[in-house]
C-alpha positions in Angstrom: 2.9 -20.8 -41.0 2.5 -19.3 -37.5 5.3 -18.2 -35.2 5.0 -18.1 -31.4 7.2 -16.3 -28.9 9.4 -18.4 -26.8 8.4 -18.8 -23.1 11.7 -16.9 -22.3 10.9 -13.8 -24.3 10.3 -10.8 -22.1 6.7 -9.5 -22.1 4.8 -6.7 -20.4 7.9 -4.6 -19.4 7.0 -1.7 -17.0 9.4 1.0 -16.0 8.1 3.2 -13.2 10.0 6.1 -11.6 8.8 7.0 -8.1 9.6 10.6 -7.1 8.6 9.8 -3.5 11.1 6.9 -3.2 13.6 8.1 -5.8 13.6 4.6 -7.3 12.9 3.2 -10.7 10.8 0.0 -10.5 11.2 -2.4 -13.4 8.9 -5.4 -13.7 8.4 -7.9 -16.6 6.8 -11.2 -17.4 7.6 -14.6 -18.9 5.2 -17.2 -19.9 4.4 -19.5 -17.0 5.9 -22.6 -18.7 9.3 -21.0 -18.6 11.8 -22.4 -16.1 13.1 -19.4 -14.0 16.2 -21.4 -13.1 17.3 -21.5 -16.7 17.1 -17.9 -17.6 18.9 -14.7 -16.7 18.5 -11.1 -17.7 20.5 -8.1 -18.8 19.6 -4.4 -18.6 21.1 -1.7 -20.8 22.7 0.8 -18.5 24.8 3.7 -20.0 25.0 1.9 -23.3 26.2 -1.4 -21.9 24.4 -4.6 -21.3 24.9 -5.5 -17.6 23.6 -8.7 -15.9 20.9 -8.3 -13.3 21.2 -10.0 -9.9 17.6 -10.1 -8.8 18.6 -11.0 -5.2 20.4 -7.7 -4.8 17.5 -5.5 -5.6 16.2 -3.1 -2.9 13.0 -5.2 -2.9 14.1 -8.7 -3.9 11.4 -11.3 -4.8 11.3 -14.8 -6.2 9.5 -15.1 -9.5 5.8 -15.1 -8.7 2.6 -16.0 -10.7 0.7 -13.1 -12.0 -1.9 -12.1 -14.6 -3.1 -15.7 -14.9 -0.6 -17.2 -17.3 2.7 -15.5 -16.5 5.6 -15.4 -14.2 6.5 -12.0 -12.9 10.0 -10.6 -12.2 11.1 -7.4 -10.6 14.1 -5.2 -10.1 14.8 -1.6 -8.8 17.4 1.0 -9.5 18.3 4.0 -7.4 17.4 7.3 -9.1 15.6 7.6 -12.5 16.5 5.2 -15.2 17.0 6.8 -18.6 16.8 4.9 -21.8 19.6 5.3 -24.2 18.5 6.8 -27.5 20.1 3.9 -29.4 18.3 1.2 -27.5 14.5 1.2 -27.3 14.3 -2.3 -25.7 16.4 -2.0 -22.5 15.9 -5.5 -21.1 16.7 -8.8 -22.7 16.7 -12.4 -21.5 19.3 -15.1 -21.9 18.4 -18.8 -22.1 21.3 -21.3 -22.3 20.0 -23.5 -25.1 18.1 -20.9 -27.0 20.3 -17.8 -26.7 19.2 -14.1 -26.4 15.7 -12.7 -26.6 15.1 -9.0 -27.0 12.5 -7.6 -24.6 9.4 -5.7 -25.5 9.1 -1.9 -25.7 8.7 -0.6 -22.1 5.8 1.4 -20.7 7.5 4.3 -19.0 5.7 6.1 -16.2 6.7 8.8 -13.7 4.7 8.9 -10.5 4.8 11.4 -7.7 3.6 9.1 -4.9 3.7 5.3 -4.8 2.6 4.5 -1.3 1.0 6.1 1.8 -1.3 5.5 4.8 -4.5 7.1 5.9 -5.2 5.3 9.2 -8.5 5.0 11.1 -9.2 3.4 14.5 -11.7 0.4 14.6 -13.3 -1.9 17.0 -13.6 0.6 19.8 -9.9 1.5 19.3 -8.8 -2.1 19.7 -7.3 -2.1 16.2 -6.1 0.3 13.5 -6.7 0.0 9.8 -3.7 1.7 8.2 -5.6 2.1 4.9 -2.3 1.7 2.9 -2.2 3.2 -0.5 -0.3 1.2 -3.1 0.0 2.8 -6.6 1.3 -0.4 -8.1 -1.6 -2.5 -7.0 -4.1 0.1 -8.2 -2.4 0.2 -11.6 -1.9 -3.5 -12.1 1.9 -3.2 -12.1 3.4 -6.3 -10.5 5.4 -5.7 -7.3 5.9 -7.7 -4.2 7.3 -6.1 -1.0 6.6 -5.8 2.7 6.0 -2.8 4.9 6.9 -1.8 8.5 5.2 0.6 10.9 5.4 2.1 14.4 3.2 4.5 16.5 5.0 7.7 17.5 4.0 10.5 19.8 2.6 13.9 18.7 3.2 17.3 20.3 -0.2 18.5 19.0 -3.7 17.8 19.9 -6.0 15.5 18.0 -7.2 17.0 14.7 -4.1 19.1 14.3 -1.5 18.4 11.6 2.2 18.0 12.1 4.1 17.8 15.4 4.8 14.0 15.0 7.9 12.6 16.7 10.6 11.0 14.7 10.4 7.2 14.5 12.9 5.1 16.4 15.3 2.9 14.6 14.6 -0.3 16.6 10.8 0.0 17.0 9.7 -1.1 13.5 7.3 -4.0 13.1 5.4 -5.6 10.3 2.5 -3.6 8.8 -0.4 -5.8 8.0 -4.0 -5.1 7.2 -4.7 -4.5 11.0 -2.6 -3.0 13.8 -3.1 -4.1 17.4 -1.8 -1.1 19.3 -2.4 -2.4 22.9 -4.1 -0.7 25.7 -3.6 3.0 26.6 -2.7 4.3 23.2 -5.7 6.6 23.1 -4.5 8.5 26.2 -2.1 10.8 24.2 -2.0 12.0 20.6 -0.2 9.6 18.3 1.0 9.4 14.7 1.5 6.4 12.4 4.9 6.0 10.7 5.1 3.5 7.8 7.8 2.6 5.2 8.5 -0.1 2.7 11.0 -2.7 3.9 14.2 -2.4 1.8 17.1 -4.8 2.2 19.8 -2.3 1.4 18.8 0.7 3.6 15.7 2.2 5.3 12.8 2.9 2.9 11.1 6.3 2.5 9.0 7.0 5.5 5.6 8.6 5.8 4.2 9.8 9.1 0.5 10.7 9.6 -1.3 12.1 12.7 -4.7 10.6 13.4 -7.3 10.5 16.3 -8.8 7.5 18.0 -12.3 6.6 17.1 -15.4 7.5 19.0 -16.5 4.9 21.6 -20.0 3.9 22.6 -20.8 2.8 26.2 -23.9 1.2 27.6 -25.4 2.8 30.7 -28.3 1.8 32.8 -30.4 4.6 34.4 -33.5 4.3 36.6 -36.1 6.9 35.6 -39.4 7.6 37.3 -41.5 10.2 35.5 -43.0 12.9 37.7 -46.7 12.4 38.6 -49.0 14.6 36.7 -52.6 15.5 37.4 -54.3 16.5 34.2 -57.1 19.0 34.4 -60.7 17.7 34.4 -63.4 19.3 32.4 -67.1 19.0 33.4 -69.8 19.5 30.8 -73.5 20.1 31.6 -76.2 19.4 29.0 -79.3 21.4 29.5 -82.5 20.4 27.9 -84.4 23.3 26.2 -87.4 21.2 25.3 -90.6 21.9 27.4 -93.4 19.4 27.5 
């Protein structure tokens, strides 16, 4: 006899606390043949099982395909989530016809930095690659969220750290794989500000100073080398043979 887990049993539970964002990121998986509209979840908080409304998370996301054969879910809590000593499986699923399913044992991690940018200018300064660092992507922890950015001024010269102006509340725009800064941005020192896009309040912001890239220009020059008269050597061959 062989038993198989229900499609609605929680698998691959990750609990990651970000010191940078002061958020606990919780992600888990169901088998891809589960119907996400027929399941709900509860999280043990303070010794009580409380229902999770995934739409009210700081970074809400619809269930998404991941890891080949699974549906991934995500939720976030402010601060650091601490597991009660009496409960080693803090998340469970509820399916109407089948009832409760206890979740797996979580993988707890505490991380100092979960996102960042290290921008460089490309295409003769026509675009900027933000070179966004994503700890979750690097460590195969499912998380879907968007980011915003803006360029801000700097009171220091290129190559000097610090001195970045504060970002403006109404100047944020989507951060993709490339930024098109427009003409003239290389005239004055700038910094790049970036942050995750939260639905409840502004996300943690990082601001980095960076220089424009070097540019190559084609130039035509007419060059006439000076006339030179090389020295001439004359050799005389004297015959020493007498007939």
